[in-house]
MOPAC internal coordinates of N, CA, C and O (Angstrom, degrees):
PM7 1SCF
backbone

  N    0.0000 0     0.00 0     0.00 0    0    0    0
  C    1.4188 1     0.00 0     0.00 0    1    0    0
  C    1.5346 1   104.82 1     0.00 0    2    1    0
  O    1.2310 1   120.53 1   -37.14 1    3    2    1
  N    1.3264 1   116.59 1   142.86 1    3    2    1
  C    1.4270 1   120.76 1  -178.80 1    5    3    2
  C    1.5231 1   106.00 1  -143.42 1    6    5    3
  O    1.2310 1   123.56 1   -19.40 1    7    6    5
  N    1.4708 1   110.78 1   160.60 1    7    6    5
  C    1.5536 1   109.48 1   176.94 1    9    7    6
  C    1.3634 1   111.23 1   -67.25 1   10    9    7
  O    1.2310 1   118.83 1   -28.38 1   11   10    9
  N    1.2436 1   119.84 1   151.62 1   11   10    9
  C    1.4713 1   127.28 1  -176.45 1   13   11   10
  C    1.5840 1   108.76 1   -71.37 1   14   13   11
  O    1.2310 1   122.39 1   -42.62 1   15   14   13
  N    1.2853 1   113.03 1   137.38 1   15   14   13
  C    1.5060 1   123.70 1   174.09 1   17   15   14
  C    1.4082 1   106.04 1   -81.76 1   18   17   15
  O    1.2310 1   121.57 1    -7.81 1   19   18   17
  N    1.4722 1   114.60 1   172.19 1   19   18   17
  C    1.4223 1   117.20 1   175.24 1   21   19   18
  C    1.5925 1   108.93 1   -65.40 1   22   21   19
  O    1.2310 1   119.30 1   147.59 1   23   22   21
  N    1.3710 1   118.95 1   -32.41 1   23   22   21
  C    1.3954 1   118.02 1  -179.21 1   25   23   22
  C    1.5097 1   110.58 1   -68.71 1   26   25   23
  O    1.2310 1   118.67 1   139.79 1   27   26   25
  N    1.2537 1   120.15 1   -40.21 1   27   26   25
  C    1.5793 1   127.87 1   171.47 1   29   27   26
  C    1.6879 1   106.29 1   -55.28 1   30   29   27
  O    1.2310 1   120.82 1   139.92 1   31   30   29
  N    1.2597 1   116.03 1   -40.08 1   31   30   29
  C    1.5278 1   116.77 1  -171.37 1   33   31   30
  C    1.5625 1   107.62 1   -77.21 1   34   33   31
  O    1.2310 1   118.64 1   164.60 1   35   34   33
  N    1.3181 1   120.21 1   -15.40 1   35   34   33
  C    1.4399 1   121.13 1   179.14 1   37   35   34
  C    1.5528 1   109.30 1   -63.92 1   38   37   35
  O    1.2310 1   122.82 1   147.62 1   39   38   37
  N    1.3305 1   112.20 1   -32.38 1   39   38   37
  C    1.5194 1   117.25 1   176.95 1   41   39   38
  C    1.4612 1   116.41 1   -61.42 1   42   41   39
  O    1.2310 1   119.55 1   161.83 1   43   42   41
  N    1.3100 1   118.46 1   -18.17 1   43   42   41
  C    1.4971 1   120.90 1  -179.48 1   45   43   42
  C    1.5230 1   106.91 1  -132.50 1   46   45   43
  O    1.2310 1   120.53 1  -139.96 1   47   46   45
  N    1.3046 1   116.60 1    40.04 1   47   46   45
  C    1.4099 1   123.12 1   173.55 1   49   47   46
  C    1.5475 1   115.92 1   -62.86 1   50   49   47
  O    1.2310 1   119.34 1   142.48 1   51   50   49
  N    1.1266 1   118.86 1   -37.52 1   51   50   49
  C    1.5776 1   126.12 1   178.32 1   53   51   50
  C    1.4912 1   103.66 1   -64.85 1   54   53   51
  O    1.2310 1   118.50 1   133.63 1   55   54   53
  N    1.3824 1   120.46 1   -46.37 1   55   54   53
  C    1.3744 1   122.95 1  -174.48 1   57   55   54
  C    1.6515 1   108.18 1   -69.40 1   58   57   55
  O    1.2310 1   120.49 1   142.97 1   59   58   57
  N    1.3400 1   116.67 1   -37.03 1   59   58   57
  C    1.4582 1   119.25 1   179.04 1   61   59   58
  C    1.3965 1   108.30 1   -64.47 1   62   61   59
  O    1.2310 1   118.72 1   138.23 1   63   62   61
  N    1.3736 1   120.04 1   -41.77 1   63   62   61
  C    1.5042 1   118.30 1   179.09 1   65   63   62
  C    1.5244 1   115.14 1   -59.50 1   66   65   63
  O    1.2310 1   123.54 1   142.30 1   67   66   65
  N    1.2523 1   110.81 1   -37.70 1   67   66   65
  C    1.5468 1   117.40 1   179.36 1   69   67   66
  C    1.3618 1   109.86 1   -66.73 1   70   69   67
  O    1.2310 1   116.70 1   140.40 1   71   70   69
  N    1.3728 1   123.89 1   -39.60 1   71   70   69
  C    1.4919 1   130.98 1  -178.21 1   73   71   70
  C    1.4006 1   108.60 1   -71.79 1   74   73   71
  O    1.2310 1   118.30 1   146.04 1   75   74   73
  N    1.3032 1   120.85 1   -33.96 1   75   74   73
  C    1.5378 1   126.27 1  -179.65 1   77   75   74
  C    1.4475 1   107.66 1   -65.22 1   78   77   75
  O    1.2310 1   118.73 1   145.94 1   79   78   77
  N    1.2777 1   120.04 1   -34.06 1   79   78   77
  C    1.4528 1   127.55 1  -175.09 1   81   79   78
  C    1.4893 1   118.76 1   -74.18 1   82   81   79
  O    1.2310 1   122.79 1   162.49 1   83   82   81
  N    1.4281 1   112.26 1   -17.51 1   83   82   81
  C    1.4750 1   121.97 1  -178.43 1   85   83   82
  C    1.4069 1   111.14 1   -75.38 1   86   85   83
  O    1.2310 1   119.03 1   -44.74 1   87   86   85
  N    1.4926 1   119.45 1   135.26 1   87   86   85
  C    1.5321 1   120.90 1   177.28 1   89   87   86
  C    1.3759 1   109.37 1   -69.22 1   90   89   87
  O    1.2310 1   120.28 1   -32.49 1   91   90   89
  N    1.3046 1   117.07 1   147.51 1   91   90   89
  C    1.4487 1   125.87 1   174.23 1   93   91   90
  C    1.4390 1   113.92 1    89.38 1   94   93   91
  O    1.2310 1   117.08 1   172.84 1   95   94   93
  N    1.3120 1   123.15 1    -7.16 1   95   94   93
  C    1.5114 1   122.63 1   174.38 1   97   95   94
  C    1.4814 1   114.06 1  -101.08 1   98   97   95
  O    1.2310 1   120.15 1   -44.00 1   99   98   97
  N    1.3234 1   117.31 1   136.00 1   99   98   97
  C    1.3915 1   118.09 1   175.82 1  101   99   98
  C    1.5742 1   106.50 1  -124.53 1  102  101   99
  O    1.2310 1   122.81 1   -45.05 1  103  102  101
  N    1.3626 1   112.23 1   134.95 1  103  102  101
  C    1.4599 1   120.55 1   177.91 1  105  103  102
  C    1.4969 1   111.92 1   -97.39 1  106  105  103
  O    1.2310 1   123.10 1   -81.19 1  107  106  105
  N    1.4271 1   111.66 1    98.81 1  107  106  105
  C    1.5014 1   113.74 1  -174.18 1  109  107  106
  C    1.4766 1   116.11 1   -76.92 1  110  109  107
  O    1.2310 1   119.65 1   149.10 1  111  110  109
  N    1.3786 1   118.27 1   -30.90 1  111  110  109
  C    1.3434 1   121.07 1   171.32 1  113  111  110
  C    1.5522 1   101.41 1  -137.11 1  114  113  111
  O    1.2310 1   118.79 1   -15.80 1  115  114  113
  N    1.3545 1   119.91 1   164.20 1  115  114  113
  C    1.4977 1   117.22 1  -179.63 1  117  115  114
  C    1.4586 1   110.91 1   -62.20 1  118  117  115
  O    1.2310 1   125.99 1   -56.10 1  119  118  117
  N    1.3489 1   106.09 1   123.90 1  119  118  117
  C    1.4969 1   122.89 1   173.90 1  121  119  118
  C    1.6264 1   111.24 1    86.17 1  122  121  119
  O    1.2310 1   118.70 1  -176.10 1  123  122  121
  N    1.2475 1   120.09 1     3.90 1  123  122  121
  C    1.4317 1   125.09 1  -177.10 1  125  123  122
  C    1.4628 1   108.60 1  -118.48 1  126  125  123
  O    1.2310 1   121.56 1   -69.49 1  127  126  125
  N    1.3902 1   114.63 1   110.51 1  127  126  125
  C    1.6073 1   119.12 1  -174.25 1  129  127  126
  C    1.4357 1   110.13 1  -113.45 1  130  129  127
  O    1.2310 1   123.75 1   -30.33 1  131  130  129
  N    1.2772 1   110.41 1   149.67 1  131  130  129
  C    1.4792 1   119.56 1   175.24 1  133  131  130
  C    1.4676 1   108.82 1  -122.54 1  134  133  131
  O    1.2310 1   122.18 1   -25.12 1  135  134  133
  N    1.2822 1   113.42 1   154.88 1  135  134  133
  C    1.4807 1   124.75 1   174.00 1  137  135  134
  C    1.5207 1   106.81 1  -130.27 1  138  137  135
  O    1.2310 1   123.11 1   -55.85 1  139  138  137
  N    1.2662 1   111.64 1   124.15 1  139  138  137
  C    1.5054 1   123.82 1  -168.65 1  141  139  138
  C    1.5602 1   102.62 1    53.58 1  142  141  139
  O    1.2310 1   120.42 1    57.60 1  143  142  141
  N    1.2714 1   116.80 1  -122.40 1  143  142  141
  C    1.4994 1   112.47 1  -176.56 1  145  143  142
  C    1.5382 1   120.71 1  -107.05 1  146  145  143
  O    1.2310 1   124.63 1  -167.26 1  147  146  145
  N    1.4281 1   108.72 1    12.74 1  147  146  145
  C    1.4755 1   118.69 1  -167.24 1  149  147  146
  C    1.6054 1   101.77 1  -114.78 1  150  149  147
  O    1.2310 1   123.87 1   -34.62 1  151  150  149
  N    1.3252 1   110.18 1   145.38 1  151  150  149
  C    1.4250 1   117.63 1   171.93 1  153  151  150
  C    1.5805 1   106.11 1   -60.32 1  154  153  151
  O    1.2310 1   121.14 1   -41.95 1  155  154  153
  N    1.3051 1   115.43 1   138.05 1  155  154  153
  C    1.5121 1   118.50 1   175.19 1  157  155  154
  C    1.4351 1   113.33 1  -111.80 1  158  157  155
  O    1.2310 1   118.96 1   129.89 1  159  158  157
  N    1.3158 1   119.59 1   -50.11 1  159  158  157
  C    1.5142 1   115.11 1   174.50 1  161  159  158
  C    1.5982 1   104.12 1  -155.26 1  162  161  159
  O    1.2310 1   121.94 1   -18.62 1  163  162  161
  N    1.3191 1   113.88 1   161.38 1  163  162  161
  C    1.4070 1   128.27 1   173.68 1  165  163  162
  C    1.4718 1   111.55 1  -156.17 1  166  165  163
  O    1.2310 1   119.09 1   -20.80 1  167  166  165
  N    1.3523 1   119.34 1   159.20 1  167  166  165
  C    1.4828 1   127.95 1  -164.12 1  169  167  166
  C    1.4934 1   106.47 1  -103.52 1  170  169  167
  O    1.2310 1   122.75 1   -28.45 1  171  170  169
  N    1.4000 1   112.34 1   151.55 1  171  170  169
  C    1.4740 1   125.15 1   179.05 1  173  171  170
  C    1.5579 1   102.82 1  -133.38 1  174  173  171
  O    1.2310 1   123.80 1   -26.60 1  175  174  173
  N    1.3578 1   110.31 1   153.40 1  175  174  173
  C    1.4848 1   119.43 1   167.95 1  177  175  174
  C    1.5323 1   110.32 1  -119.88 1  178  177  175
  O    1.2310 1   124.66 1   -35.53 1  179  178  177
  N    1.2864 1   108.66 1   144.47 1  179  178  177
  C    1.4562 1   121.52 1   178.77 1  181  179  178
  C    1.5633 1   109.41 1  -143.70 1  182  181  179
  O    1.2310 1   121.27 1   -29.58 1  183  182  181
  N    1.2933 1   115.17 1   150.42 1  183  182  181
  C    1.4645 1   114.97 1   175.42 1  185  183  182
  C    1.5582 1   116.12 1   -46.88 1  186  185  183
  O    1.2310 1   120.43 1   154.11 1  187  186  185
  N    1.3024 1   116.79 1   -25.89 1  187  186  185
  C    1.3770 1   122.08 1  -174.64 1  189  187  186
  C    1.5560 1   111.51 1   -89.34 1  190  189  187
  O    1.2310 1   119.70 1   172.37 1  191  190  189
  N    1.3797 1   118.18 1    -7.63 1  191  190  189
  C    1.4610 1   125.20 1  -178.13 1  193  191  190
  C    1.4354 1   116.25 1   143.93 1  194  193  191
  O    1.2310 1   122.47 1    12.10 1  195  194  193
  N    1.3918 1   112.88 1  -167.90 1  195  194  193
  C    1.3994 1   123.09 1   172.48 1  197  195  194
  C    1.5205 1   111.40 1   -99.07 1  198  197  195
  O    1.2310 1   124.79 1   -37.47 1  199  198  197
  N    1.3896 1   108.41 1   142.53 1  199  198  197
  C    1.4596 1   119.27 1   178.60 1  201  199  198
  C    1.4627 1   110.92 1  -133.32 1  202  201  199
  O    1.2310 1   122.58 1   -20.45 1  203  202  201
  N    1.3532 1   112.66 1   159.55 1  203  202  201
  C    1.5008 1   115.89 1   177.00 1  205  203  202
  C    1.6688 1   102.70 1  -126.24 1  206  205  203
  O    1.2310 1   121.29 1   -40.44 1  207  206  205
  N    1.2453 1   115.14 1   139.56 1  207  206  205
  C    1.4595 1   121.65 1   166.72 1  209  207  206
  C    1.5047 1   107.08 1  -100.21 1  210  209  207
  O    1.2310 1   121.18 1   -63.73 1  211  210  209
  N    1.4188 1   115.35 1   116.27 1  211  210  209
  C    1.3762 1   115.01 1  -170.46 1  213  211  210
  C    1.6730 1   108.08 1  -135.08 1  214  213  211
  O    1.2310 1   120.00 1   -29.80 1  215  214  213
  N    1.2085 1   117.61 1   150.20 1  215  214  213
  C    1.4925 1   122.18 1   167.59 1  217  215  214
  C    1.5463 1   114.04 1   -94.17 1  218  217  215
  O    1.2310 1   124.84 1  -104.96 1  219  218  217
  N    1.3378 1   108.32 1    75.04 1  219  218  217
  C    1.4433 1   116.05 1   178.87 1  221  219  218
  C    1.4506 1   113.27 1   -75.20 1  222  221  219
  O    1.2310 1   119.20 1   137.55 1  223  222  221
  N    1.3361 1   119.13 1   -42.45 1  223  222  221
  C    1.4092 1   120.82 1   177.58 1  225  223  222
  C    1.5485 1   104.90 1  -141.49 1  226  225  223
  O    1.2310 1   123.81 1   -58.15 1  227  226  225
  N    1.3487 1   110.30 1   121.85 1  227  226  225
  C    1.5050 1   116.75 1  -178.98 1  229  227  226
  C    1.4631 1   117.29 1    92.97 1  230  229  227
  O    1.2310 1   117.84 1    12.75 1  231  230  229
  N    1.3847 1   121.72 1  -167.25 1  231  230  229
  C    1.2660 1   124.45 1   177.93 1  233  231  230
  C    1.5476 1   113.49 1   -94.55 1  234  233  231
  O    1.2310 1   120.94 1   165.73 1  235  234  233
  N    1.2755 1   115.81 1   -14.27 1  235  234  233
  C    1.4541 1   116.24 1  -176.08 1  237  235  234
  C    1.5719 1   113.24 1   -89.31 1  238  237  235
  O    1.2310 1   120.60 1   -31.64 1  239  238  237
  N    1.4120 1   116.46 1   148.36 1  239  238  237
  C    1.4244 1   116.01 1   175.31 1  241  239  238
  C    1.5249 1   114.14 1   -79.01 1  242  241  239
  O    1.2310 1   119.97 1   -41.35 1  243  242  241
  N    1.2668 1   117.66 1   138.65 1  243  242  241
  C    1.5132 1   120.06 1   179.18 1  245  243  242
  C    1.5552 1    99.74 1  -117.16 1  246  245  243
  O    1.2310 1   121.07 1   -38.22 1  247  246  245
  N    1.3388 1   115.56 1   141.78 1  247  246  245
  C    1.3747 1   126.38 1  -175.75 1  249  247  246
  C    1.6027 1   109.52 1   -91.60 1  250  249  247
  O    1.2310 1   118.63 1   -54.71 1  251  250  249
  N    1.2649 1   120.22 1   125.29 1  251  250  249
  C    1.3814 1   120.14 1  -177.25 1  253  251  250
  C    1.5495 1   108.85 1  -134.64 1  254  253  251
  O    1.2310 1   123.80 1   -45.94 1  255  254  253
  N    1.3720 1   110.31 1   134.06 1  255  254  253
  C    1.5014 1   114.90 1   179.43 1  257  255  254
  C    1.5936 1   108.97 1   -71.39 1  258  257  255
  O    1.2310 1   121.83 1   -36.02 1  259  258  257
  N    1.2786 1   114.10 1   143.98 1  259  258  257
  C    1.5105 1   118.59 1   178.51 1  261  259  258
  C    1.5564 1   111.50 1  -146.01 1  262  261  259
  O    1.2310 1   124.19 1  -136.39 1  263  262  261
  N    1.4300 1   109.56 1    43.61 1  263  262  261
  C    1.4681 1   115.98 1  -178.75 1  265  263  262
  C    1.5986 1   110.10 1   -87.59 1  266  265  263
  O    1.2310 1   119.68 1   142.72 1  267  266  265
  N    1.2435 1   118.22 1   -37.28 1  267  266  265
  C    1.4870 1   115.14 1  -178.41 1  269  267  266
  C    1.5295 1   109.21 1  -100.59 1  270  269  267
  O    1.2310 1   124.31 1   -19.58 1  271  270  269
  N    1.4666 1   109.33 1   160.42 1  271  270  269
  C    1.5042 1   110.68 1   179.66 1  273  271  270
  C    1.5802 1   116.45 1   -58.68 1  274  273  271
  O    1.2310 1   120.48 1   151.19 1  275  274  273
  N    1.2339 1   116.69 1   -28.81 1  275  274  273
  C    1.5425 1   120.93 1   173.54 1  277  275  274
  C    1.4454 1   111.52 1   -61.43 1  278  277  275
  O    1.2310 1   117.73 1   128.66 1  279  278  277
  N    1.3113 1   121.92 1   -51.34 1  279  278  277
  C    1.5157 1   130.43 1  -179.65 1  281  279  278
  C    1.4933 1   106.39 1   -62.29 1  282  281  279
  O    1.2310 1   119.09 1   136.50 1  283  282  281
  N    1.3313 1   119.35 1   -43.50 1  283  282  281
  C    1.6088 1   121.38 1   177.64 1  285  283  282
  C    1.5063 1   108.95 1   -60.44 1  286  285  283
  O    1.2310 1   118.93 1   134.53 1  287  286  285
  N    1.3058 1   119.64 1   -45.47 1  287  286  285
  C    1.4604 1   124.65 1  -176.49 1  289  287  286
  C    1.4964 1   105.41 1   -66.80 1  290  289  287
  O    1.2310 1   116.64 1   138.68 1  291  290  289
  N    1.2717 1   123.99 1   -41.32 1  291  290  289
  C    1.4941 1   122.67 1  -179.91 1  293  291  290
  C    1.4026 1   112.22 1   -65.91 1  294  293  291
  O    1.2310 1   120.51 1   143.26 1  295  294  293
  N    1.3771 1   116.62 1   -36.74 1  295  294  293
  C    1.6822 1   120.43 1   175.70 1  297  295  294
  C    1.4479 1   106.23 1   -70.68 1  298  297  295
  O    1.2310 1   117.66 1   137.94 1  299  298  297
  N    1.2377 1   122.06 1   -42.06 1  299  298  297
  C    1.5135 1   117.53 1  -179.22 1  301  299  298
  C    1.4842 1   113.05 1   -63.50 1  302  301  299
  O    1.2310 1   120.05 1   143.03 1  303  302  301
  N    1.3286 1   117.50 1   -36.97 1  303  302  301
  C    1.4035 1   119.22 1  -175.57 1  305  303  302
  C    1.6514 1   105.13 1   -72.03 1  306  305  303
  O    1.2310 1   119.42 1   142.01 1  307  306  305
  N    1.2550 1   118.71 1   -37.99 1  307  306  305
  C    1.4659 1   119.40 1   179.52 1  309  307  306
  C    1.6874 1   110.44 1   -68.35 1  310  309  307
  O    1.2310 1   120.55 1   146.83 1  311  310  309
  N    1.2556 1   116.55 1   -33.17 1  311  310  309
  C    1.4425 1   120.89 1   177.51 1  313  311  310
  C    1.6083 1   104.76 1   -72.42 1  314  313  311
  O    1.2310 1   118.52 1   141.02 1  315  314  313
  N    1.2042 1   120.42 1   -38.98 1  315  314  313
  C    1.4493 1   118.12 1  -178.91 1  317  315  314
  C    1.5169 1   105.75 1   -66.81 1  318  317  315
  O    1.2310 1   115.13 1   136.29 1  319  318  317
  N    1.2385 1   126.84 1   -43.71 1  319  318  317
  C    1.3067 1   125.15 1   179.68 1  321  319  318
  C    1.5045 1   116.48 1   -64.67 1  322  321  319
  O    1.2310 1   118.00 1   151.36 1  323  322  321
  N    1.2296 1   121.41 1   -28.64 1  323  322  321
  C    1.5167 1   127.38 1   170.83 1  325  323  322
  C    1.4845 1   104.90 1   -69.45 1  326  325  323
  O    1.2310 1   117.76 1   131.46 1  327  326  325
  N    1.2976 1   121.86 1   -48.54 1  327  326  325
  C    1.4705 1   122.21 1  -177.91 1  329  327  326
  C    1.4698 1   117.19 1   -61.17 1  330  329  327
  O    1.2310 1   124.01 1   139.95 1  331  330  329
  N    1.3695 1   109.91 1   -40.05 1  331  330  329
  C    1.5428 1   122.80 1   175.63 1  333  331  330
  C    1.4992 1   112.95 1   -60.15 1  334  333  331
  O    1.2310 1   118.26 1   154.21 1  335  334  333
  N    1.3575 1   120.92 1   -25.79 1  335  334  333
  C    1.4188 1   123.66 1   179.64 1  337  335  334
  C    1.3939 1   116.07 1   -70.17 1  338  337  335
  O    1.2310 1   119.15 1   169.62 1  339  338  337
  N    1.3397 1   119.23 1   -10.38 1  339  338  337
  C    1.4639 1   122.55 1  -173.71 1  341  339  338
  C    1.4463 1   109.45 1   -79.59 1  342  341  339
  O    1.2310 1   120.10 1   180.00 1  343  342  341

């Protein structure tokens, strides 16, 4: 598994646009987002699809698949919940 390249991120461009619109998130490099001063999530590519490592609950990163529209919607909902807690 490797970090997602700009070409990989094109597959989730709609998701990225929605994430960029959320308050409190800063995209420091393409596909790498911070919340406050900590890394919050970043994307990876694997032959089986795209994944995101995210701190949805707690301090540890959890790996979530975001290849399909359903998986992306689930991830976006989770991020919105985290952001809304502020």
